[in-house]
N, C-alpha and C positions, 0 to 999 in steps of 0.2 A: 572517283573516278566512274564515268558512264560509259554500259555497254549496252549497245542496242540488241537486243536477242526478239523475230519474230515480230518489230512491228512496234516492242514495249524498252524502254528506256531503263535500266536497271543502274540504281546510282550505285555502289561500294565505296566505303570508308576503306582505312586503312588498318583498321579493326576487323572488319570484314575478313580482308586480303590476308589479314596473318591468321586469322578462324579456319579458311580457307587452305591454305597451306598447311599448316599444322595438321588437318584432317587428312589432306592429303599424303604427308610424308607418314603420318600413322599409319593409314592403312596398309602405305607399300610395306612397311615393315611386317604388318601381320601378314599381309601374302609374301613376302619372304619369309620370314619365318615359317608358314604353310608348308612350302616345299622343302626346304631343310628337316623338318622333323618328319614328312615320309621318304628322307635320303634314310634320317637315321633310322626310321623304324626297319627299314629295308633289311639292316644291318643285320639285325634279327632272325631274321627270316632266309637271309642270303641261300643258304644249301639248298632252303625246298622251292625258293623261285626258280635258282638254277637248273634244279633237274626236272620242274613243273616246261621250264622253255625248252631245252634238251630234248623232250617226251614231245612238246607240241611242233616243233622241228623235224623231227622224225614220222608224227604222223599226219600232219598237213602240207602236202608239196606247196602250198600256196606263200607259205613262210622261207621266205629268206633264208638258208643254211649258216649265212653271217651272221645271224642272232642267237647260233646255239653260243658262239663264244661270249656274247654278253654273261651268260653265265658263270664262265671263267674265273671273267673281270671281279665280275660280282662278289664271286666268295674268296677270290686273293686281299679284297679291300682295298688294292692299290689304284689310281688310272681312274678316279671316282668323276674326272671330268671328261675322259671316253666313254665312261658306264653313260652318265650324264647325256652324251651327244646320241648312242646307241639308245638310250630308250625313247627319245624325243625320234629319231626315224624310227623307231619301233612303230610308236604312236602312231604317226603319218602314215607308214607303211600299212599299218596293219589295220587301221581305222578306228583304234582304241582311244583317240581323241575327237574326230570327225563322225559324226553317230550317225550322220544322214546322208554319208553314203551308202547306197544300196547294195552296191558290191561288197563292202565294208560290212556289210550287216550279215551276210551270211558264211565270212571267216569270222566274226564274233558271235557268232553261234556255234560254231565247230570249236573254238577255243574255247568258252565256255563249258562245251560237254570235257572235251579233255582234261583243262585245269581245273575245274569246278568255279563255283560264285566265288571263293575266298581270295584264289590266286586270282583270276581272271579280273578281280575289283583289283588287288595290288598291282597286278601291271598295270592299269588303266590310270591310277594313283600317281605311279612311275613316271609313267609317258607324260601326264600332265605335268608333275612337277617337275621335269627335264625341261620339257617345252619352256614353262614359266621362269629355270632357271638361264633360260638361252638369251 
């Protein structure tokens, strides 16, 4: 098979294609495992994260109050798909995933101050894992 890229012709054999496909499938499994591991780790800290989310919602007016419900779902251990969607939405809304947003930078600083670095990092990891899982 010939592929033309940037004016160069690349010749791929069948074994080259097999290697590429194998590598892509292996990387997908690794990435998939990463966000599943993130969800597994949160189950241990669910009570603390839920408490911290509610505290942040109460103290920072820019955070939608609907995010406090995430804490209830998180501690119940049910509706993980709904929790995942909630964390994905939280990541987008609060700028936990897109750190280039200037407006989100101020909110991120407030969150770090209230939650502490450890919980803030967990929320960021959960938001990224949730978005990856969508």
